[in-house]
C-alpha positions in Angstrom: -14.1 23.3 -7.2 -12.6 20.2 -5.6 -14.8 17.8 -3.6 -12.6 14.8 -3.2 -9.1 13.7 -2.7 -7.4 10.3 -3.3 -4.1 9.0 -1.9 -1.9 6.1 -2.7 -0.9 4.2 0.5 2.8 2.9 0.5 5.3 5.7 0.1 2.5 8.2 0.3 0.7 7.8 3.6 2.9 4.9 5.0 6.3 3.4 5.0 7.6 -0.1 5.8 8.7 -0.6 9.4 12.4 -1.5 9.0 12.4 -3.0 12.4 10.0 -5.8 11.2 12.5 -6.5 8.3 15.4 -6.7 10.5 13.5 -9.1 12.9 12.7 -11.4 10.0 16.1 -11.6 8.8 17.5 -12.2 12.2 15.2 -15.0 13.2 15.3 -16.8 9.8 19.2 -16.7 10.0 18.9 -18.0 13.5 16.7 -21.0 12.4 18.8 -21.8 9.2 22.2 -21.1 10.7 23.3 -18.8 7.6 22.6 -15.2 6.8 19.2 -14.5 5.3 18.5 -12.2 2.5 15.5 -11.8 0.2 16.1 -10.7 -3.4 13.3 -9.6 -5.7 13.7 -12.8 -7.6 13.3 -14.9 -4.6 10.3 -13.1 -3.5 8.5 -13.4 -6.9 9.4 -17.3 -6.8 7.7 -17.6 -3.3 4.6 -15.6 -4.4 4.4 -18.0 -7.4 4.5 -21.1 -5.0 2.1 -19.5 -2.5 -0.3 -18.8 -5.4 -0.6 -22.4 -6.3 -0.9 -21.6 -10.0 -4.1 -19.4 -9.3 -4.7 -16.0 -10.4 -5.8 -13.8 -8.8 -3.9 -15.0 -5.6 -6.6 -13.6 -3.2 -9.9 -11.8 -3.5 -10.7 -11.3 0.3 -9.0 -11.3 3.7 -9.4 -15.0 4.2 -7.7 -15.7 0.8 -4.9 -13.4 1.7 -4.3 -14.8 5.2 -4.0 -18.3 3.7 -1.9 -17.0 0.9 0.7 -15.6 3.2 0.8 -18.6 5.5 1.7 -20.7 2.5 4.2 -17.8 1.7 6.1 -18.0 4.9 6.1 -21.8 4.9 7.7 -22.0 1.5 10.0 -19.3 2.6 11.3 -21.5 5.6 11.5 -24.6 3.6 13.4 -22.8 1.0 16.0 -21.7 3.6 16.6 -25.4 4.4 14.6 -25.2 7.7 13.1 -28.5 8.5 12.2 -28.6 12.1 8.9 -27.1 13.6 7.9 -25.8 10.0 4.2 -25.2 11.0 5.2 -23.7 14.3 7.8 -21.3 12.8 5.4 -20.4 9.8 2.8 -19.5 12.6 5.4 -17.3 14.3 6.2 -15.5 11.1 2.7 -14.9 10.0 1.8 -13.7 13.4 4.6 -11.2 13.5 4.7 -10.0 10.0 1.3 -9.9 8.3 -0.6 -6.8 9.1 1.1 -6.3 12.4 3.0 -3.1 12.8 4.5 -3.6 9.3 3.8 0.1 8.3 4.3 3.4 9.9 2.6 6.8 9.1 4.6 9.6 7.7 4.8 12.6 10.2 2.5 15.0 8.5 -0.3 12.5 7.5 -2.8 13.2 10.4 -2.4 16.9 10.0 -3.2 16.6 6.2 -6.1 14.2 6.7 -7.5 16.4 9.4 -7.5 19.4 7.1 -9.3 17.7 4.3 -11.8 16.2 6.9 -12.5 19.6 8.3 -13.0 21.0 4.7 -15.8 18.3 3.9 -13.5 16.4 1.3 -14.5 13.1 0.3 -11.4 11.0 0.8 -10.2 7.6 -0.6 -7.2 5.4 -1.0 -6.1 3.7 -4.3 -3.4 1.3 -3.9 -1.6 -1.6 -5.9 -2.2 -4.1 -2.9 -4.0 -6.9 -1.4 -7.4 -7.1 0.2 -6.1 -6.1 3.6 -5.8 -2.3 2.4 -8.6 -1.2 4.8 -7.3 -3.4 7.5 -3.9 -2.0 7.4 -5.4 1.6 7.7 -7.5 0.5 10.6 -4.5 -0.7 12.4 -2.9 2.5 12.0 -5.9 4.5 13.2 -6.8 6.4 10.1 -9.3 4.2 8.2 -12.2 6.4 9.5 -11.1 9.3 7.4 -11.7 7.4 4.1 -14.9 6.2 2.7 -13.5 4.2 -0.2 -10.5 1.7 -0.3 -9.7 0.6 -3.9 -7.2 -2.1 -4.2 -5.8 -3.5 -7.3 -6.3 -7.2 -6.1 -10.0 -6.7 -5.8 -10.4 -4.5 -9.1 -8.2 -6.9 -11.1 -5.9 -4.3 -12.5 -3.2 -2.2 -11.0 -2.3 1.6 -11.7 -1.9 3.2 -14.1 -4.8 1.3 -15.8 -7.7 3.6 -16.0 -10.2 1.1 -14.6 -8.6 1.3 -11.0 -9.1 5.2 -10.8 -12.6 5.1 -12.3 -13.5 2.5 -9.8 -12.5 4.8 -7.0 -14.4 7.6 -8.5 -17.6 5.5 -9.0 -17.3 4.3 -5.3 -17.2 8.1 -4.3 -19.9 9.3 -6.9 -17.4 11.9 -8.0 -15.7 13.0 -11.2 -11.9 13.1 -11.9 -12.3 16.9 -12.5 -13.6 17.2 -8.9 -10.7 15.3 -7.5 -7.1 15.6 -6.3 -4.8 12.6 -6.4 -1.4 12.1 -4.9 1.1 9.2 -5.5 4.9 8.7 -4.8 5.2 6.8 -8.2 5.4 9.3 -11.3 3.8 6.8 -13.7 0.8 6.4 -11.5 0.3 9.9 -10.7 0.4 10.6 -14.5 -2.1 8.0 -15.1 -4.5 10.0 -13.0 -3.7 13.2 -14.5 -4.6 11.7 -18.1 -8.0 10.9 -16.7 -8.7 14.4 -15.4 -7.6 14.4 -11.8 -5.5 17.3 -10.4 -2.7 14.8 -9.7 0.5 15.3 -7.8 3.7 13.2 -7.9 5.2 13.1 -4.2 8.8 13.1 -4.3 10.0 12.7 -0.6 13.7 12.7 -1.9 13.4 16.2 -3.5 15.2 14.8 -6.6 12.6 16.0 -9.1 11.2 19.6 -10.1 7.8 20.2 -11.8 4.6 21.9 -11.7 2.9 18.9 -10.3 5.7 17.6 -8.0 5.4 18.1 -4.3 7.9 17.0 -1.5 5.5 16.8 1.5 1.8 16.2 1.7 1.2 19.6 3.5 1.9 21.2 0.0 -1.6 19.9 -0.9 -3.1 22.2 1.8 -1.1 25.2 0.4 -2.5 24.3 -3.2 -6.2 24.0 -2.1 -5.8 27.3 -0.1 -4.9 29.2 -3.1 -7.8 28.1 -5.1 
């Protein structure tokens, strides 16, 4: 029945490396002489500055690299750091952009191996930048997938139907032949409304429902029972 499975990335396959965040906070605090904290509002302001009034901010890897170099430069300047700005921007960029900033959840390889062995087409659908495939290459799992659908490339994010349909088109598959899993309920619901068999991944075990799972290995159990 099922021929394909699609995964969200962040919170589903990967989680952010807390050590990188701690390193960033410590080094910026050291440079500025005061404690560094980044709020959502501050981050959005930096994104706006780095985007230089352009939308979309990036459409390819080179655009993204340039964007984040500007982002880290504005971050440094915003913290009142005026010495060696370019040098320090380079330090932040090299350490933080696509450099060990994500880790795999423990069961990911086991689950990907299962679906590979059972000849499923596999793809990733993520609200993210053009580095989607690159980040998965760094984690050693990109070869499992034959499509990488990023919102920055498509032009819309989940749960807009266009991003799911773009992924289906890339795999030459229908929603009815596909499984989807996401750690955001609205995004899992969006796929289900299009005909996917879609699961909400709640790793905190706070939700109960027919289409709620707590571990990716439950996808294997589901398929085995079909």
